[in-house]
C-alpha positions, 0 to 999 in steps of 0.5 A: 170280387174287390170290395171297399170297406165302410171306412174307405167309402167314408174316406173317399166320400169326405175327399170328394166332399160328398155326404154319405149316410150310413144307409147308403154305404152298403149300396155304394159298396155293391156298386163300387165292387161291380165297377172294380170287378169290371176294371179288373176284367178290362185290365186282363185284356192283353194290349201288348203291341197295340198302339193307341187309336188317338192321342189328344195332342198328337198331330192336330193342334192347329194353332195360328201363328202368334203374330201381331195383327193390330196395335191399339194406341194406349190413348184409345185403350184409356178411353174405355177405362172408367178410372185412370191415374198417372197412366194406371187403370184404377180398379175396385179394391178386392182384398182388404189387407187389414183382414188378410190371413197370415 
């Protein structure tokens, strides 16, 4: 049975941003060992010559044509804007350049 070491579990927990106590590590070692054993068992199944049952992008990406269906005059769009100046939409400041990190 393939077992992860305590150091590996701590490393993966840190990478996953999970807090793992020392008491939880042995339980995780047992559970992960079972999962890895199951994966090893699945990997032993002969799959040569077997085609996949489905593919997420094969044949059923029914996208509509990218055709212009409606043209809205800029003047009408500007009516919905709270603030405009010289044909530009004014928005609240999101980033303060004086506090930007290098």
